[in-house]
C-alpha positions in Angstrom: 81.2 129.8 152.6 84.4 131.4 151.4 87.5 133.0 152.9 87.2 134.4 156.5 85.2 131.4 157.7 83.7 131.9 161.1 81.7 128.7 161.6 83.2 125.4 162.7 82.5 122.0 161.3 79.5 120.8 163.3 77.3 118.5 161.3 77.3 115.7 158.8 76.2 118.2 156.3 79.3 120.3 157.0 81.5 117.2 156.5 79.6 116.4 153.2 80.4 120.0 152.0 84.0 119.7 153.0 84.6 116.3 151.4 82.8 117.2 148.2 84.6 120.6 147.9 88.0 118.9 148.6 87.6 116.1 146.1 86.2 118.5 143.5 89.7 120.1 143.8 91.4 116.7 143.4 89.7 115.9 140.2 91.0 119.1 138.6 94.5 118.8 140.1 97.2 117.8 137.5 99.3 115.9 140.0 96.6 114.1 142.0 93.9 113.4 139.5 95.9 110.8 137.6 96.5 108.9 140.8 92.8 108.9 141.7 91.3 108.7 138.2 93.7 106.7 136.0 95.6 104.6 138.6 93.0 103.9 141.3 90.0 104.4 139.0 88.0 105.8 141.9 84.2 105.5 141.6 83.4 108.8 143.2 79.7 107.9 143.8 80.9 105.0 146.0 83.9 106.7 147.5 82.5 110.0 148.6 79.9 108.5 151.1 82.7 106.4 152.6 84.9 109.5 153.1 82.0 111.4 154.7 81.5 108.5 157.1 85.2 108.4 157.8 85.4 112.1 158.7 82.2 112.0 160.7 83.8 109.2 162.7 87.1 111.1 163.2 85.5 114.5 163.9 82.3 113.6 165.8 82.8 110.0 166.9 79.9 108.8 164.8 80.2 105.1 164.0 79.7 103.9 160.5 83.0 104.0 158.6 83.3 100.5 157.0 86.7 100.7 155.4 90.4 100.5 156.0 92.3 103.7 155.2 95.7 101.9 154.9 94.4 99.0 152.8 93.1 101.2 150.0 96.3 103.4 150.0 98.6 100.3 150.1 96.8 99.0 147.0 97.2 102.4 145.2 100.9 102.6 146.2 101.4 99.1 144.8 99.9 100.2 141.4 102.0 103.4 141.2 104.2 104.7 144.0 102.9 107.6 146.1 105.6 110.2 146.5 106.2 113.1 148.9 104.9 115.5 146.3 101.5 113.7 146.3 101.3 114.0 150.1 102.3 117.7 150.0 99.7 118.5 147.4 96.9 116.5 149.1 97.6 118.2 152.4 97.9 121.7 150.8 94.5 121.2 149.1 92.9 119.8 152.3 94.1 122.7 154.5 93.0 125.2 151.9 89.6 123.6 151.6 89.1 123.5 155.4 90.3 127.0 155.8 88.1 128.4 153.0 84.9 127.1 154.7 85.4 126.6 158.4 87.4 127.7 161.4 87.4 126.5 165.0 88.6 123.5 167.1 86.9 120.8 164.9 88.3 122.4 161.7 91.7 122.4 163.4 91.2 118.8 164.4 90.4 117.9 160.7 93.7 119.4 159.6 95.8 118.0 162.5 94.3 114.5 162.0 95.0 114.7 158.2 98.6 115.6 158.8 99.1 112.8 161.3 97.3 110.3 159.1 99.5 111.3 156.1 102.7 111.1 158.1 101.8 107.7 159.4 100.8 106.4 155.9 104.0 107.8 154.4 106.1 106.0 157.0 104.3 102.7 157.2 102.7 102.3 153.8 104.6 104.5 151.3 108.1 103.9 152.7 109.3 107.5 153.3 109.3 110.1 156.0 106.9 112.9 155.3 107.2 116.2 157.3 103.8 117.3 158.2 105.2 120.3 160.0 106.7 121.6 156.8 103.3 121.6 155.2 101.7 123.3 158.1 104.2 126.1 158.3 104.3 126.7 154.6 100.6 127.3 154.5 98.2 126.2 151.7 99.3 126.5 148.1 96.7 128.2 146.0 94.8 125.9 143.8 96.4 125.6 140.4 99.9 126.2 141.5 102.6 123.7 142.4 104.7 124.0 145.5 108.4 123.9 145.1 110.6 121.9 147.3 
C-alpha cells in the first residue's frame, strides 16, 4: 500500500509489513543506521521477529514478546548516547511508515504508543525530556531529509 491508505492494521501480517518497511528505512537513514548498525550491531534476522512480537502484543494483545524494551535501549545508550535528534528521526520515520500503509484506530494507536514509549525512554533511560507533541504536530519528515530544530 502507498499514500492514501484506507485499511487499518489488523493482522500479524500487517504488523510484519509495517516493521519490515520501517526498519528498511532505518538501515538507509544516515542518522539512525550508525546507531543500529555500527553501535548496537543489530542482527536483523533475530531482531525483526522480536519487534513483530512486540507490536502484535501492543496492538492486538497477543502474548509472545520475550524482551525488555528498556534494557536493550539502556545498553545502546551506554555505548553511545541517544540524543533528541535520534528520537525525532525515529518517530518521523515511524509515523511516515504507518501513514503510508495504514489508517484507522489501530494505526493511530501504533503512532500514539510509539510517541509515549519514546517520551518515557527519553526521560527514564536517555536522561532528557523529549516532546512527542512537537513531532506529532510537525508531521512526518520525508525520507532522506533532516528535520531542523
